[in-house]
ZADO-1210 file (C-alpha; in nm, 4 decimals, padded with zeros to 6 digits):
<atoms>
<atom x="-08.8874" y="08.6808" z="-08.5174" code="UNK" pos="1"/>
<atom x="-08.5580" y="08.4785" z="-08.5757" code="UNK" pos="2"/>
<atom x="-08.3551" y="08.5073" z="-08.9214" code="UNK" pos="3"/>
<atom x="-08.4729" y="08.1344" z="-09.0020" code="UNK" pos="4"/>
<atom x="-08.8423" y="08.2718" z="-08.9521" code="UNK" pos="5"/>
<atom x="-08.7415" y="08.5718" z="-09.1907" code="UNK" pos="6"/>
<atom x="-08.6107" y="08.3462" z="-09.4443" code="UNK" pos="7"/>
<atom x="-08.9240" y="08.1074" z="-09.4717" code="UNK" pos="8"/>
<atom x="-09.1174" y="08.3586" z="-09.4465" code="UNK" pos="9"/>
<atom x="-09.0147" y="08.4828" z="-09.7703" code="UNK" pos="10"/>
<atom x="-08.9936" y="08.1206" z="-09.9424" code="UNK" pos="11"/>
<atom x="-09.3087" y="07.9749" z="-09.8516" code="UNK" pos="12"/>
<atom x="-09.5464" y="08.2365" z="-10.0462" code="UNK" pos="13"/>
<atom x="-09.3463" y="08.1614" z="-10.3722" code="UNK" pos="14"/>
<atom x="-09.2870" y="07.8087" z="-10.2953" code="UNK" pos="15"/>
<atom x="-09.6730" y="07.7877" z="-10.2594" code="UNK" pos="16"/>
<atom x="-09.7422" y="08.0101" z="-10.5823" code="UNK" pos="17"/>
<atom x="-09.4004" y="07.7762" z="-10.7376" code="UNK" pos="18"/>
<atom x="-09.5909" y="07.3934" z="-10.6534" code="UNK" pos="19"/>
<atom x="-09.9420" y="07.5464" z="-10.7759" code="UNK" pos="20"/>
<atom x="-09.8253" y="07.5587" z="-11.1340" code="UNK" pos="21"/>
<atom x="-09.6000" y="07.2953" z="-11.1615" code="UNK" pos="22"/>
<atom x="-09.8190" y="07.0540" z="-11.0710" code="UNK" pos="23"/>
<atom x="-10.1298" y="07.1931" z="-11.2826" code="UNK" pos="24"/>
<atom x="-09.8842" y="07.2668" z="-11.6216" code="UNK" pos="25"/>
<atom x="-09.8279" y="06.8683" z="-11.5048" code="UNK" pos="26"/>
<atom x="-09.4217" y="06.9603" z="-11.4594" code="UNK" pos="27"/>
<atom x="-09.3264" y="06.8625" z="-11.0912" code="UNK" pos="28"/>
<atom x="-09.2119" y="06.5905" z="-11.1936" code="UNK" pos="29"/>
<atom x="-08.9334" y="06.7251" z="-11.4499" code="UNK" pos="30"/>
<atom x="-08.7364" y="06.9320" z="-11.1844" code="UNK" pos="31"/>
<atom x="-08.6637" y="06.8883" z="-10.8214" code="UNK" pos="32"/>
<atom x="-08.7564" y="07.0925" z="-10.5817" code="UNK" pos="33"/>
<atom x="-08.6618" y="07.4519" z="-10.5094" code="UNK" pos="34"/>
<atom x="-08.3287" y="07.4624" z="-10.2893" code="UNK" pos="35"/>
<atom x="-08.3955" y="07.6785" z="-09.9881" code="UNK" pos="36"/>
<atom x="-08.1060" y="07.7255" z="-09.7642" code="UNK" pos="37"/>
<atom x="-08.1505" y="07.7656" z="-09.3496" code="UNK" pos="38"/>
<atom x="-07.9280" y="07.8768" z="-09.0912" code="UNK" pos="39"/>
<atom x="-08.0485" y="07.7045" z="-08.7590" code="UNK" pos="40"/>
<atom x="-07.8496" y="07.4361" z="-08.6963" code="UNK" pos="41"/>
<atom x="-07.9131" y="07.0417" z="-08.6853" code="UNK" pos="42"/>
<atom x="-07.7382" y="06.7851" z="-08.4879" code="UNK" pos="43"/>
<atom x="-07.6499" y="06.5243" z="-08.6552" code="UNK" pos="44"/>
<atom x="-07.9037" y="06.2690" z="-08.5999" code="UNK" pos="45"/>
<atom x="-08.1192" y="06.5070" z="-08.7244" code="UNK" pos="46"/>
<atom x="-08.2577" y="06.6793" z="-08.4502" code="UNK" pos="47"/>
<atom x="-08.3429" y="07.0568" z="-08.3914" code="UNK" pos="48"/>
<atom x="-08.1121" y="07.3374" z="-08.1633" code="UNK" pos="49"/>
<atom x="-08.2782" y="07.6191" z="-08.2064" code="UNK" pos="50"/>
<atom x="-07.8764" y="07.7534" z="-08.3016" code="UNK" pos="51"/>
<atom x="-07.8351" y="08.0571" z="-08.4942" code="UNK" pos="52"/>
<atom x="-07.5956" y="08.2232" z="-08.3884" code="UNK" pos="53"/>
<atom x="-07.3164" y="08.0115" z="-08.5155" code="UNK" pos="54"/>
<atom x="-07.4440" y="08.1606" z="-08.8728" code="UNK" pos="55"/>
<atom x="-07.5145" y="08.5490" z="-08.7169" code="UNK" pos="56"/>
<atom x="-07.2503" y="08.6080" z="-08.4889" code="UNK" pos="57"/>
<atom x="-06.9481" y="08.5701" z="-08.7330" code="UNK" pos="58"/>
<atom x="-06.7391" y="08.8214" z="-08.8228" code="UNK" pos="59"/>
<atom x="-06.7039" y="08.7133" z="-09.1412" code="UNK" pos="60"/>
<atom x="-07.0183" y="08.5739" z="-09.3932" code="UNK" pos="61"/>
<atom x="-06.9111" y="08.3983" z="-09.7032" code="UNK" pos="62"/>
<atom x="-07.1399" y="08.2278" z="-09.9744" code="UNK" pos="63"/>
<atom x="-07.0721" y="07.9939" z="-10.2675" code="UNK" pos="64"/>
<atom x="-07.2623" y="07.9212" z="-10.5178" code="UNK" pos="65"/>
<atom x="-07.2656" y="07.6418" z="-10.7371" code="UNK" pos="66"/>
<atom x="-07.4667" y="07.5393" z="-11.0757" code="UNK" pos="67"/>
<atom x="-07.7550" y="07.3805" z="-10.9692" code="UNK" pos="68"/>
<atom x="-07.8903" y="07.0597" z="-10.7227" code="UNK" pos="69"/>
<atom x="-07.8036" y="06.6848" z="-10.8563" code="UNK" pos="70"/>
<atom x="-07.9543" y="06.5259" z="-10.5751" code="UNK" pos="71"/>
<atom x="-08.2717" y="06.6423" z="-10.4580" code="UNK" pos="72"/>
<atom x="-08.5041" y="06.4823" z="-10.5211" code="UNK" pos="73"/>
<atom x="-08.8648" y="06.5492" z="-10.3957" code="UNK" pos="74"/>
<atom x="-09.0483" y="06.3256" z="-10.0822" code="UNK" pos="75"/>
<atom x="-09.3070" y="06.3950" z="-09.8416" code="UNK" pos="76"/>
<atom x="-09.1011" y="06.6949" z="-09.6101" code="UNK" pos="77"/>
<atom x="-08.9565" y="06.9068" z="-09.9313" code="UNK" pos="78"/>
<atom x="-09.3522" y="06.9539" z="-10.0259" code="UNK" pos="79"/>
<atom x="-09.4125" y="07.2227" z="-09.8468" code="UNK" pos="80"/>
<atom x="-09.0817" y="07.4907" z="-09.7803" code="UNK" pos="81"/>
<atom x="-09.0223" y="07.4009" z="-09.4239" code="UNK" pos="82"/>
<atom x="-08.9609" y="07.1167" z="-09.5716" code="UNK" pos="83"/>
<atom x="-08.7152" y="07.2322" z="-09.7749" code="UNK" pos="84"/>
<atom x="-08.5296" y="07.4193" z="-09.5689" code="UNK" pos="85"/>
<atom x="-08.5380" y="07.1654" z="-09.2513" code="UNK" pos="86"/>
<atom x="-08.3716" y="06.9167" z="-09.5783" code="UNK" pos="87"/>
<atom x="-08.0691" y="07.2104" z="-09.5667" code="UNK" pos="88"/>
<atom x="-08.0114" y="07.2390" z="-09.2958" code="UNK" pos="89"/>
<atom x="-07.9821" y="06.8414" z="-09.1630" code="UNK" pos="90"/>
<atom x="-07.7511" y="06.8507" z="-09.4579" code="UNK" pos="91"/>
<atom x="-07.5639" y="07.0791" z="-09.2908" code="UNK" pos="92"/>
<atom x="-07.5597" y="06.9447" z="-09.0088" code="UNK" pos="93"/>
<atom x="-07.4757" y="06.5861" z="-09.0843" code="UNK" pos="94"/>
<atom x="-07.1581" y="06.7224" z="-09.2998" code="UNK" pos="95"/>
<atom x="-07.0591" y="07.1079" z="-09.1875" code="UNK" pos="96"/>
<atom x="-06.7565" y="07.1022" z="-08.9152" code="UNK" pos="97"/>
<atom x="-06.5951" y="07.3967" z="-08.7443" code="UNK" pos="98"/>
<atom x="-06.2437" y="07.3159" z="-08.5115" code="UNK" pos="99"/>
<atom x="-06.1427" y="07.5881" z="-08.3053" code="UNK" pos="100"/>
<atom x="-05.8831" y="07.3735" z="-08.0711" code="UNK" pos="101"/>
<atom x="-05.6154" y="07.5786" z="-07.9885" code="UNK" pos="102"/>
<atom x="-05.3558" y="07.6329" z="-08.2973" code="UNK" pos="103"/>
<atom x="-05.6073" y="07.3749" z="-08.4506" code="UNK" pos="104"/>
<atom x="-05.8753" y="07.5657" z="-08.6529" code="UNK" pos="105"/>
<atom x="-06.0788" y="07.4611" z="-08.9878" code="UNK" pos="106"/>
<atom x="-06.4267" y="07.4837" z="-09.1517" code="UNK" pos="107"/>
<atom x="-06.4547" y="07.1673" z="-09.3569" code="UNK" pos="108"/>
<atom x="-06.6949" y="06.9466" z="-09.5098" code="UNK" pos="109"/>
<atom x="-06.6698" y="06.6050" z="-09.4682" code="UNK" pos="110"/>
<atom x="-06.5840" y="06.3525" z="-09.7838" code="UNK" pos="111"/>
<atom x="-06.6251" y="06.0382" z="-09.5583" code="UNK" pos="112"/>
<atom x="-06.9927" y="06.1154" z="-09.5017" code="UNK" pos="113"/>
<atom x="-07.3161" y="05.8737" z="-09.6647" code="UNK" pos="114"/>
<atom x="-07.3783" y="06.1599" z="-09.8415" code="UNK" pos="115"/>
<atom x="-07.3263" y="06.1490" z="-10.1969" code="UNK" pos="116"/>
<atom x="-07.3103" y="06.5391" z="-10.2843" code="UNK" pos="117"/>
<atom x="-07.0082" y="06.6096" z="-10.0042" code="UNK" pos="118"/>
<atom x="-06.8182" y="06.3820" z="-10.1220" code="UNK" pos="119"/>
<atom x="-06.7798" y="06.5866" z="-10.5397" code="UNK" pos="120"/>
<atom x="-06.5334" y="06.8138" z="-10.6473" code="UNK" pos="121"/>
<atom x="-06.8069" y="07.0534" z="-10.5473" code="UNK" pos="122"/>
<atom x="-06.7686" y="07.0466" z="-10.2212" code="UNK" pos="123"/>
<atom x="-06.4338" y="06.8027" z="-10.1397" code="UNK" pos="124"/>
<atom x="-06.2267" y="07.0916" z="-10.3977" code="UNK" pos="125"/>
<atom x="-06.4038" y="07.3782" z="-10.4163" code="UNK" pos="126"/>
<atom x="-06.5358" y="07.4298" z="-10.1127" code="UNK" pos="127"/>
<atom x="-06.2740" y="07.2660" z="-09.8530" code="UNK" pos="128"/>
<atom x="-06.0908" y="07.4704" z="-10.1146" code="UNK" pos="129"/>
<atom x="-06.1467" y="07.8111" z="-10.0719" code="UNK" pos="130"/>
<atom x="-06.2661" y="07.7378" z="-09.7008" code="UNK" pos="131"/>
<atom x="-05.9201" y="07.6714" z="-09.5251" code="UNK" pos="132"/>
<atom x="-05.7750" y="07.9460" z="-09.7684" code="UNK" pos="133"/>
<atom x="-05.9713" y="08.1808" z="-09.5514" code="UNK" pos="134"/>
<atom x="-05.9111" y="08.0454" z="-09.2608" code="UNK" pos="135"/>
<atom x="-05.5580" y="07.9850" z="-09.2932" code="UNK" pos="136"/>
<atom x="-05.5855" y="08.4366" z="-09.3805" code="UNK" pos="137"/>
<atom x="-05.7926" y="08.4649" z="-09.1043" code="UNK" pos="138"/>
<atom x="-05.5432" y="08.3825" z="-08.8739" code="UNK" pos="139"/>
<atom x="-05.2714" y="08.5646" z="-08.9858" code="UNK" pos="140"/>
<atom x="-05.4644" y="08.8585" z="-08.9906" code="UNK" pos="141"/>
<atom x="-05.7286" y="08.8475" z="-08.7158" code="UNK" pos="142"/>
<atom x="-05.6742" y="08.5404" z="-08.5098" code="UNK" pos="143"/>
<atom x="-05.9734" y="08.6757" z="-08.2975" code="UNK" pos="144"/>
<atom x="-06.2154" y="08.6109" z="-08.5684" code="UNK" pos="145"/>
<atom x="-06.5173" y="08.3668" z="-08.6944" code="UNK" pos="146"/>
<atom x="-06.5879" y="08.2964" z="-09.0694" code="UNK" pos="147"/>
<atom x="-06.8994" y="08.1111" z="-09.1252" code="UNK" pos="148"/>
<atom x="-06.9872" y="07.9442" z="-09.4655" code="UNK" pos="149"/>
<atom x="-07.2923" y="07.8788" z="-09.7090" code="UNK" pos="150"/>
<atom x="-07.3858" y="07.6681" z="-10.0094" code="UNK" pos="151"/>
<atom x="-07.6429" y="07.8266" z="-10.2594" code="UNK" pos="152"/>
<atom x="-07.6861" y="07.7687" z="-10.6301" code="UNK" pos="153"/>
<atom x="-07.7499" y="08.0080" z="-10.8574" code="UNK" pos="154"/>
<atom x="-07.9898" y="07.8043" z="-11.0418" code="UNK" pos="155"/>
<atom x="-08.3083" y="07.7237" z="-10.7613" code="UNK" pos="156"/>
<atom x="-08.4556" y="07.4768" z="-11.0127" code="UNK" pos="157"/>
<atom x="-08.2840" y="07.1702" z="-11.1273" code="UNK" pos="158"/>
<atom x="-08.4121" y="06.8785" z="-11.3777" code="UNK" pos="159"/>
<atom x="-08.5533" y="06.5601" z="-11.2332" code="UNK" pos="160"/>
<atom x="-08.2632" y="06.3685" z="-11.3420" code="UNK" pos="161"/>
<atom x="-08.0128" y="06.6281" z="-11.1472" code="UNK" pos="162"/>
<atom x="-07.9122" y="06.8416" z="-11.5040" code="UNK" pos="163"/>
<atom x="-07.9435" y="07.1634" z="-11.5617" code="UNK" pos="164"/>
<atom x="-08.3133" y="07.3580" z="-11.5497" code="UNK" pos="165"/>
<atom x="-08.4876" y="07.3167" z="-11.8745" code="UNK" pos="166"/>
<atom x="-08.5554" y="07.6693" z="-12.0567" code="UNK" pos="167"/>
<atom x="-08.8986" y="07.5767" z="-11.9702" code="UNK" pos="168"/>
<atom x="-08.8527" y="07.5437" z="-11.5810" code="UNK" pos="169"/>
<atom x="-08.6087" y="07.8354" z="-11.5942" code="UNK" pos="170"/>
<atom x="-08.8712" y="08.0042" z="-11.6771" code="UNK" pos="171"/>
<atom x="-09.1190" y="07.8885" z="-11.4109" code="UNK" pos="172"/>
<atom x="-08.8472" y="08.0138" z="-11.1428" code="UNK" pos="173"/>
<atom x="-08.8310" y="08.3231" z="-11.3146" code="UNK" pos="174"/>
<atom x="-09.1927" y="08.4000" z="-11.2224" code="UNK" pos="175"/>
<atom x="-09.2727" y="08.2479" z="-10.9251" code="UNK" pos="176"/>
<atom x="-08.9527" y="08.2053" z="-10.7289" code="UNK" pos="177"/>
<atom x="-08.7343" y="08.4711" z="-10.7922" code="UNK" pos="178"/>
<atom x="-08.6196" y="08.4690" z="-10.4189" code="UNK" pos="179"/>
<atom x="-08.1750" y="08.5071" z="-10.4520" code="UNK" pos="180"/>
<atom x="-08.2544" y="08.8906" z="-10.3975" code="UNK" pos="181"/>
<atom x="-08.3981" y="08.8323" z="-10.0850" code="UNK" pos="182"/>
<atom x="-08.1822" y="08.5350" z="-09.9580" code="UNK" pos="183"/>
<atom x="-07.8744" y="08.7886" z="-10.0105" code="UNK" pos="184"/>
<atom x="-08.0912" y="09.0743" z="-09.8229" code="UNK" pos="185"/>
<atom x="-08.1396" y="08.8395" z="-09.5791" code="UNK" pos="186"/>
<atom x="-07.8275" y="08.6279" z="-09.4607" code="UNK" pos="187"/>
<atom x="-07.5780" y="08.9700" z="-09.5767" code="UNK" pos="188"/>
<atom x="-07.2678" y="08.8045" z="-09.7184" code="UNK" pos="189"/>
<atom x="-07.0242" y="08.9739" z="-09.6584" code="UNK" pos="190"/>
<atom x="-06.8194" y="08.7856" z="-09.9628" code="UNK" pos="191"/>
<atom x="-07.0151" y="08.5627" z="-10.3091" code="UNK" pos="192"/>
<atom x="-06.7709" y="08.3541" z="-10.4888" code="UNK" pos="193"/>
<atom x="-06.9110" y="08.1938" z="-10.8139" code="UNK" pos="194"/>
<atom x="-06.8348" y="07.8296" z="-10.9141" code="UNK" pos="195"/>
<atom x="-07.0850" y="07.9293" z="-11.2002" code="UNK" pos="196"/>
<atom x="-06.7782" y="07.9304" z="-11.4539" code="UNK" pos="197"/>
<atom x="-06.8000" y="08.1136" z="-11.7414" code="UNK" pos="198"/>
<atom x="-07.1014" y="07.9726" z="-12.0072" code="UNK" pos="199"/>
<atom x="-07.3417" y="08.2452" z="-12.1066" code="UNK" pos="200"/>
<atom x="-07.6470" y="08.0670" z="-11.9720" code="UNK" pos="201"/>
<atom x="-07.5035" y="08.0955" z="-11.5853" code="UNK" pos="202"/>
<atom x="-07.3747" y="08.4500" z="-11.6167" code="UNK" pos="203"/>
<atom x="-07.7284" y="08.5529" z="-11.7316" code="UNK" pos="204"/>
<atom x="-07.9218" y="08.4330" z="-11.3978" code="UNK" pos="205"/>
<atom x="-07.6812" y="08.6236" z="-11.1943" code="UNK" pos="206"/>
<atom x="-07.7511" y="08.9264" z="-11.3782" code="UNK" pos="207"/>
<atom x="-08.1468" y="08.8063" z="-11.3092" code="UNK" pos="208"/>
<atom x="-08.0650" y="08.8066" z="-10.9325" code="UNK" pos="209"/>
<atom x="-07.7395" y="09.0830" z="-10.8967" code="UNK" pos="210"/>
<atom x="-08.0094" y="09.3857" z="-11.0330" code="UNK" pos="211"/>
<atom x="-08.1443" y="09.7115" z="-10.9734" code="UNK" pos="212"/>
<atom x="-08.5213" y="09.7277" z="-11.0020" code="UNK" pos="213"/>
<atom x="-08.5450" y="09.8334" z="-11.3471" code="UNK" pos="214"/>
<atom x="-08.3195" y="09.5696" z="-11.4105" code="UNK" pos="215"/>
<atom x="-08.0128" y="09.7170" z="-11.5410" code="UNK" pos="216"/>
<atom x="-07.7462" y="09.4845" z="-11.4339" code="UNK" pos="217"/>
<atom x="-07.4964" y="09.5730" z="-11.0937" code="UNK" pos="218"/>
<atom x="-07.2320" y="09.3795" z="-11.1475" code="UNK" pos="219"/>
<atom x="-06.8589" y="09.4467" z="-11.3387" code="UNK" pos="220"/>
<atom x="-06.6095" y="09.3192" z="-11.3214" code="UNK" pos="221"/>
<atom x="-06.1975" y="09.3608" z="-11.3342" code="UNK" pos="222"/>
<atom x="-05.8547" y="09.1462" z="-11.3425" code="UNK" pos="223"/>
<atom x="-05.7030" y="09.0021" z="-11.0543" code="UNK" pos="224"/>
<atom x="-05.3579" y="08.9435" z="-11.0227" code="UNK" pos="225"/>
<atom x="-05.1327" y="08.7075" z="-11.2251" code="UNK" pos="226"/>
<atom x="-05.4804" y="08.4599" z="-11.3867" code="UNK" pos="227"/>
<atom x="-05.6428" y="08.5535" z="-11.6709" code="UNK" pos="228"/>
<atom x="-06.0225" y="08.7028" z="-11.6591" code="UNK" pos="229"/>
<atom x="-06.1014" y="08.3969" z="-11.8623" code="UNK" pos="230"/>
<atom x="-06.0341" y="08.1563" z="-11.5183" code="UNK" pos="231"/>
<atom x="-06.1414" y="08.4664" z="-11.1921" code="UNK" pos="232"/>
<atom x="-06.2970" y="08.7987" z="-11.2137" code="UNK" pos="233"/>
<atom x="-06.3117" y="09.0012" z="-10.9431" code="UNK" pos="234"/>
<atom x="-06.6802" y="09.0763" z="-10.9649" code="UNK" pos="235"/>
<atom x="-06.8314" y="09.5120" z="-10.8449" code="UNK" pos="236"/>
<atom x="-07.1730" y="09.4436" z="-10.7074" code="UNK" pos="237"/>
<atom x="-07.3710" y="09.6463" z="-10.5119" code="UNK" pos="238"/>
<atom x="-07.4484" y="09.5864" z="-10.1287" code="UNK" pos="239"/>
<atom x="-07.1473" y="09.3158" z="-10.1893" code="UNK" pos="240"/>
<atom x="-06.8368" y="09.3991" z="-10.0207" code="UNK" pos="241"/>
<atom x="-06.6487" y="09.1275" z="-10.2589" code="UNK" pos="242"/>
<atom x="-06.7422" y="08.9356" z="-10.5150" code="UNK" pos="243"/>
<atom x="-06.5591" y="08.6914" z="-10.7507" code="UNK" pos="244"/>
<atom x="-06.6513" y="08.3846" z="-11.0129" code="UNK" pos="245"/>
<atom x="-06.4539" y="08.1177" z="-11.1440" code="UNK" pos="246"/>
<atom x="-06.4591" y="07.7765" z="-11.2849" code="UNK" pos="247"/>
<atom x="-06.6854" y="07.5401" z="-11.1387" code="UNK" pos="248"/>
<atom x="-06.4340" y="07.2328" z="-10.9447" code="UNK" pos="249"/>
<atom x="-06.4989" y="06.9631" z="-11.1902" code="UNK" pos="250"/>
<atom x="-06.4092" y="07.1704" z="-11.5173" code="UNK" pos="251"/>
<atom x="-06.0819" y="07.0150" z="-11.6033" code="UNK" pos="252"/>
<atom x="-06.0787" y="07.2137" z="-11.9658" code="UNK" pos="253"/>
<atom x="-06.1847" y="07.5541" z="-12.0925" code="UNK" pos="254"/>
<atom x="-06.0759" y="07.6663" z="-12.4387" code="UNK" pos="255"/>
<atom x="-05.8801" y="07.3393" z="-12.4791" code="UNK" pos="256"/>
<atom x="-05.6748" y="07.4526" z="-12.1349" code="UNK" pos="257"/>
<atom x="-05.6623" y="07.2068" z="-11.8390" code="UNK" pos="258"/>
<atom x="-05.7415" y="07.2952" z="-11.5448" code="UNK" pos="259"/>
<atom x="-05.5592" y="07.0455" z="-11.2869" code="UNK" pos="260"/>
<atom x="-05.4330" y="07.1129" z="-10.9141" code="UNK" pos="261"/>
<atom x="-05.1604" y="07.3368" z="-10.9954" code="UNK" pos="262"/>
<atom x="-05.3611" y="07.5869" z="-11.2039" code="UNK" pos="263"/>
<atom x="-05.7308" y="07.5456" z="-11.0915" code="UNK" pos="264"/>
<atom x="-05.4797" y="07.6390" z="-10.7206" code="UNK" pos="265"/>
<atom x="-05.3656" y="07.9806" z="-10.8652" code="UNK" pos="266"/>
<atom x="-05.7054" y="08.0684" z="-10.8989" code="UNK" pos="267"/>
<atom x="-05.8354" y="08.0505" z="-10.5717" code="UNK" pos="268"/>
<atom x="-05.4788" y="08.1220" z="-10.4532" code="UNK" pos="269"/>
<atom x="-05.5776" y="08.5180" z="-10.6501" code="UNK" pos="270"/>
<atom x="-05.9101" y="08.5187" z="-10.4956" code="UNK" pos="271"/>
<atom x="-05.7773" y="08.3909" z="-10.1668" code="UNK" pos="272"/>
<atom x="-05.4520" y="08.6657" z="-10.1217" code="UNK" pos="273"/>
<atom x="-05.7522" y="08.9489" z="-10.2767" code="UNK" pos="274"/>
<atom x="-05.9384" y="08.8776" z="-09.9392" code="UNK" pos="275"/>
<atom x="-05.6616" y="08.8435" z="-09.7694" code="UNK" pos="276"/>
<atom x="-05.6035" y="09.2230" z="-09.8767" code="UNK" pos="277"/>
<atom x="-05.9388" y="09.3382" z="-09.7372" code="UNK" pos="278"/>
<atom x="-06.0118" y="09.1361" z="-09.4317" code="UNK" pos="279"/>
<atom x="-05.9183" y="09.4821" z="-09.2370" code="UNK" pos="280"/>
<atom x="-06.2201" y="09.6939" z="-09.4522" code="UNK" pos="281"/>
<atom x="-06.5264" y="09.4225" z="-09.4278" code="UNK" pos="282"/>
<atom x="-06.4545" y="09.1607" z="-09.1105" code="UNK" pos="283"/>
<atom x="-06.7501" y="09.2998" z="-08.8610" code="UNK" pos="284"/>
</atoms>
């Protein structure tokens, strides 16, 4: 069984149960379809390739968590779980690029495609910035190793207009689509970076998904040198070698402090330097 098949098997019963309750209670129109991941490669034209090795054979697996999806509406495909998985894979096929040509090496999301999402600071600044920093440090420390990157969201549902899920919608996610622990178990990221900021609501979402069976949070935190703990923290999560939390890339002001480009890169470099310091321990 492929990794994607295992992932889809984890999604399908939960998806069907969620959809049944959303429709029965008349709130399907108030939310966007649940955000599902997939690792089968699609071409830019939207054709399947059957390739999972780009992910499974990687030496370093990095997962980014945003808050929730803003442009992911219901259509015929997203009315079934496999369709949502393909929606994610097609986005990657259109936007995710890997370059390894002699001295030129990198991974990035296109910022000039027709996909509005790829033009947002989340991709153009956050993901592309961290990915370029990891690639630079990999080239320095272990140039023969290869990293891959997945985009996830800590809230699997969002409201129909793309804002954060209502309290009601989030309760549906908790009851019927509590799937992030399964994703982590199946995809086994080495590094997780939460671009969720320091909002109590999103901290609660993290704790809901990263805890033991008794519900006790597995998250502790420590500060990184040169940055304030209100800007970046290193999280101690059982089973995850390295995990960090920082501001959402669209955040420009926090507690009367401006987050400009220089300040943001101070945060990112603190994370990147800590990753570099531990690459020897976690690289496969």
